[in-house]
Residue, then its C-alpha position, 0 to 999 in steps of 0.5 A: m844527723k847530717k841526713l836528718v838536717l838535709f831531710l828537714l831542708f828538703l821538707i822546708l823547700f818543698v813546702a816553700i815552693s808549694c805554698s808561694k810560687n811567686n817568691t823565687s828566693d825560696f828555691l835559691f838556697i843553692h846560692s846561700q852560704k850554708y849550701n856552699q859549706f856542703n861537700s860535693e857529696q852533700k851538694e849532689e844529694y841535696l840537688d837530687s832531692l830538689e830534682l825529685i821534688s820538681k817532678s811534682l811541679s807544674n810547667d811554669s816559669l818558676t819551675r823552669r828557672l829551678l831546673f836551670h839552677l839545678a842543671g847549672e849546679y850539677y855542671y859545676l859539680n862535674r855531674l855532666q850526665k845529670s846536668l844534660n838530663l835536666s837541660n833536655k827536660v827544661f828544653q822539652l818543657s820550654s818547647e811545650v809553652k813556646d818560651t823561646m828564651s828558655i829554649a835557647k838557654s837550654l840549648y846553651y846548657i846542652g852544648d856545655c854538657y858535651e864540651l869534654t866528650q863531643k865538641d862537635s855536638t857542643y858547637f852544634y847546640y851553641q850554633k842553634a842557641e845563637k840563631l834563637y838569640r838572633l831572632l830575639g835580638n839579645k846581643e849579649r847572648i849572641g856575643r856569649m854564643l860566638f865567644n863560646k864557639a871561639y873558645l872551642l876553636f881555640y882549644d882545637g888549634n884553629y886560632l885564626e878562626s877563633e880570632i874571627q869568632v871573638f871579634k864578631a862577638l865584640q861587635f855585639l858586646k861593645n855597648i853591653d854592660n858586661d865587663e866580665l864577658l868583655f874581659t874573657c873575650y879580650n883574654l881569648i883574643a890575646s891568647d889567639f894572637e899569642k899562639l899565632e906569634e903576633y906578640n904585640y897584638a897579644l899584649k895589646y889585648y891582655l892589657l885591655a883585659q887588665e883595664l877591665l879587670n881593675g874595674l871588676e875588682k871593685d865589686e866585692n862579689d865573686f872575689e875568688i874568681k876575680n883573683n883567679y882572673k888577675v893571676s891568670l892574666s899576669v901569667n899570660i902577660a909575663s909569658v908574652n914578655e918572656k917570648q919577647f925576651q923582656y925578662s925584667k917586665a916578666e919578673k915584675e908582672l909575676e911578683s905583683v901577684l905573688t902574695e901569702d894569700l895566694k900560697v895558702k888559698w890558691p896553691k895551684d895558682y901559686a905553683t904556676v906563678i913561682g914556676n914561671l917566675g923561677y924560669v924568668k929569674t934564671k934568664l936574669g942570671h939568678l940561677k940558684e934562686g930560679e932553679a929552687m922556685m921551679k923545683e918547688a913549683l914542680s913538687l907542688s903541682s905534682k902533689i895537687g895532681v894537675e898533670s897539665s901544669v906538671v908537663y909545663k914545669l918539667h919542660n921549663l926545668g929541661k930548658y933551664y938545664f939546657d941553658v946551663k949546659d947540663t944535658i943529662q938533667s935537661t934530657h931527664y926532665l924533657k923525657e918526663s915532660l914528653q911522656l906525660a904530654e903524650k899521656l895527656k894527648s897535648t900535641d903542643d907540649v909534645k912538639v916543643n919537647l921533641q924539638l928541644l930533645s932533638k937539639i940535646d940528645k944528638t944520638n937520637t936526633s933523627s928519631y925525634d925529628k921523625r916523631y915531630i914531623a909525624v905529630s905535626d902532620s897528625l895535628t894538621k889533619v885534625q885541625r883541618k878535619n875540625r875546621n871542615k866539621y864546624a863549617r859543615i855544622e854551620y852550613e847544615t844548620a842554615i839549611l835546616e833553618d831554611a827548610n823549617k821556614e819553608l815548611i812553616s810557610r807552606n803550612l801557613y799557606l795551606i791553612f789559609g787555603v783551608v779557611v778560604l775553602i770553608v768560606a768560599l765555593g768550589i770554584r775558589y778551591v780550584v783556583s787556590q789549588r792552581k796557585e799552590i801548584a804554580y807556587r811550588k813549581k816556581l819554588q822548585k825552579a828557584e831551589l834548582e837554580f840556587f843548587e846549581l849555582m852553589q854546586s858550580s862554585q864549590i866545584a871550582l873551589n875544590e879544583a883550586k884546592k886540589e891544584e894547591q895540594n898538588r903543588i905542595s905535594r911536589e914541593l915536599h917530595d921533589n924539594v924538601m925530602n930530597r934535600l933532607y935525604g942528601t943532608r942526612l947522607q952527608l952527616g952520616m959520612l962525616n959522623s966518623i971523621t973528627n978532623i977540623e975540615a969534617e967539623e966545618k962540613r958538619l956545620d955546613q950541613i947543619n946550616s942546610l937543615q936550618v934552610i930546609e926548616h925555613d922551607i918547611r915552615a913556608i909550606s906549612h904557612d901555605l897550608h895555614t893560609d888556605a882559609v883566608a879567601s873567605h875572610f871578609d877583611f881581605a885587604v888586611l890579610l894581603a897586608q899581613c902577607v906582605q908584612q910577613a915577607s918583610s920580616t925575612t928580607k932587607t928589601s923594603l916592601h910596600f903594599e897598597s889597596t884601593p879602599e873602594i874595592n868591595w871584597e865581599s862581592i868578589s869570589g873566594l876563588v879569585k881572592i885565593t888566586i890573588y893571595r897566592i900570586v902575591q905570596e909566590g911573587l914576594s917569595n921570588v923577591v926575597k929569594y932571588a931579586d936582591a932588590m932594595e924595594c918592592s911594591v904590591t898594589i891592587s886597584q880597580p880600574d873599572s867595576a869589572t876589573l881588578l889589577l894586581i901589580i908587583v914591581d921590584n928594582g932587583k937584578g931581574f932575569d932574561a925571561a927569554v932564556i931562563p928556565k921556568g921556575i915552579g913559582l912562576s909556573n904556579m902563578k900562571t896556572r893559578a891565573r889560568l884557572v880564574k881566566a885572569d891575564l898574567h904578564i911577567e916583564s924582566a931584564p937583567g939589571k932592570g928589575t921585574r914587573i908582574e901584572c895580573r888583570f882579573v875579571v870580576 
């Protein structure tokens, strides 16, 4: 009976499309309430029949629109191969009639289909679609593509690059009437800041998203989607509150979305809310109530089969039992969470579980620490590889476009030459050929000069990166690893001694591990900031560097940059050098100077010079007799690479002044 109903629907649709191509509502049955009542199998069968009918239709805008609808519905049913096939088909049809808007849209759809399997392909197609939308001047679609690229970067762990792409998207969306897209942008920016542990900024953009959501909720359409937005946003805001130890605010935020409808209609969201709320309640002292809520959430998520959510809930239970000193239960839940996180290849979850297990399961601390370091190293390599891969896609796309433009230009020129040959006599033919040869020689010369310029710049940048890698390698090998080895030997010798003196020595060694952990974080931060040199707002990055150093010391740090400096015109190599010298200088102030104040200023005395000055009023040192530390040596090496003039002045009790003059 169901098949008969479907067949009649197909027949009606075919007749409607055949008889009236001007009435687009005839084929929009897939948006109707009747269609939404079908199960997945019925929907797919119906879509298959529509796709079969579409093969007999001519290549016009109505047909292409139908194919887009079909590709979209296949995508929502997770039939990605069928969606990809139709997207490629509509790309071919659009190319035949030079429908640029549809070509761009089909590239966007193709990119979506590769998202789960080949993220680099997804990025490539989003990039191509973005270029076409830029040609068309469609700001909303440009913003959408930039957001999509930012979303990919976020889930690859490139939070800083993701943040940059979203802010680029907002430049195009600021005057666009699309609150839902703005909402998703604000939400993603906030998530980037949360991952970067910039919690105040994260909360700021979550609240901006919440303001937009209040307007969206007035629209009765897509109520379910907007409810999901509301719940997920409240969960995110509560998460930031929790990380800032504002548990009462987190409790209030989560309780605001905890309704009976949520439990009945959206059990997955309900499980997330009560799981997080349960953990917050334990932090507020409601242990039994919170424990019960977390276990209910775990049971519900396990029943639904959302494994990624199960990982988080197991981890929260592990943290709770750790807080109440039940190490057996804590270890049990954390190991389960770790095992599932490893299965799902969720690196962040693996790291947080290993980190906590290292504190609880003392007999296996060394094993957990080794695994944590291995996972962190692996993640760093993957992130670097992906960052380079996406940058390469952008570069190669630009090169390909330039080549296409050149080809079009040449073809037009040749066509013009043919017309001239037909109209003119043989002499004109010879003249046109000479002009063509001269043009090609000039073009080749220009291309060669550009290539040599780009190549020399790239070589210089690579050399700087190589020097930086060598420095970090030396720090890891000569400093961190030796100290770790010494601490492990000391703990091994003290492990069998139980007197008070041995206990105090063990505490000293644990404190040493905290210092080593801080140094490792500093080295990791060096790696994390390698990409800053190419960012357009370089003064902000320097200010952030000073701010980060300020959070680790009682020294009052100040930063000032002349606003007239045109950072876009200054090479990335010089900017990296400035950044690293500031970083090294502040590190020395924090570690050794014992200063009350330190100032970092950068100015432009003239159009060809940048002047960096770092001054502190600390205890200073005798530059003539003190051994040269690796920090000062690194500064001089970096300055020498860019032919900058570096001077360090210091004396006991008179502070230190570092002055570096760059030629730009």
